Every structure is written in structure tokens, then in C-alpha cells.
C-alpha distance (Angstrom), angle and dihedral (degrees) to the residues before:
residue distance angle dihedral
M1 . . .
E2 3.74 . .
D3 3.75 120.9 .
V4 3.75 113.9 -117.3
V5 3.79 110.2 -123.4
Q6 3.77 109.8 -135.3
K7 3.76 125.5 -163.9
A8 3.76 116.8 -124.7
S9 3.78 111.9 -109.0
F10 3.79 124.4 -160.5
L11 3.81 92.0 -127.5
G12 3.80 90.6 52.8
T13 3.79 89.5 50.9
V14 3.81 91.4 50.3
K15 3.81 89.8 51.5
T16 3.80 89.3 50.1
V17 3.82 92.5 51.0
L18 3.81 92.9 47.7
A19 3.80 92.9 46.8
G20 3.79 90.2 48.1
A21 3.79 91.8 50.0
A22 3.79 90.5 50.7
G23 3.80 90.7 46.1
I24 3.80 95.5 -126.6
R25 3.80 99.4 117.7
R26 3.78 119.8 111.5
K27 3.78 120.5 -136.7
S28 3.80 92.1 -122.0
D29 3.83 90.6 54.9
H30 3.78 90.1 49.4
E31 3.79 93.9 50.5
R32 3.80 96.1 52.7
A33 3.80 98.8 38.6
P34 3.80 113.9 112.7
L35 3.80 105.3 -131.7
N36 3.78 129.9 -178.9
P37 3.83 108.9 -146.7
V38 3.82 92.3 -141.6
H39 3.81 91.1 52.5
L40 3.79 89.6 47.2
V41 3.82 93.6 53.9
I42 3.81 93.0 46.2
A43 3.82 93.0 47.2
G44 3.80 91.2 46.6
L45 3.81 92.4 51.4
M46 3.80 91.5 46.7
F47 3.79 90.9 50.8
A48 3.81 92.1 48.2
V49 3.82 92.4 50.9
L50 3.81 92.4 47.2
F51 3.80 91.1 46.7
I52 3.81 92.6 51.7
F53 3.82 91.7 44.8
T54 3.81 90.2 51.2
L55 3.80 92.7 49.5
L56 3.81 92.1 48.6
T57 3.79 90.9 49.1
I58 3.81 92.0 50.8
V59 3.81 91.4 48.8
K60 3.83 91.8 49.6
I61 3.81 91.0 49.9
V62 3.79 93.0 48.3
L63 3.79 94.3 46.6
S64 3.80 95.7 46.7
């Protein structure tokens, strides 16, 4: 059987980044996922900014 070549979508990359951050991604899923490096960098940066913003918000709420 031939492998179906899939194009990397930004939404798929975001799902990959979120699953990786949560630690629920299997190695087999990671190996066959089509990822665009540009999408991966953008999604990673977006996740990092949202994560930091969330932590700062929680700290402000707790300290107020």
C-alpha cells in the first residue's frame, strides 16, 4: 500500500504542540505527523506567550 502524503495544516500543528506540552502524544503519532517547521515555530511561540500570560494572570489573582 502506498502512504498517503498529507499536507501540514496549521491547526494540525497547533494540536501537535498542545498534545506535546501536555505530554499525551505517542511516539508513533509524532513520527508520522506531517509538520511544517514554520508552523511549528509559530505555534510554539504562541503557546509560550499564552502559557506565560496565564501564569501571570493566576499570580495576580492569587496575590490580590
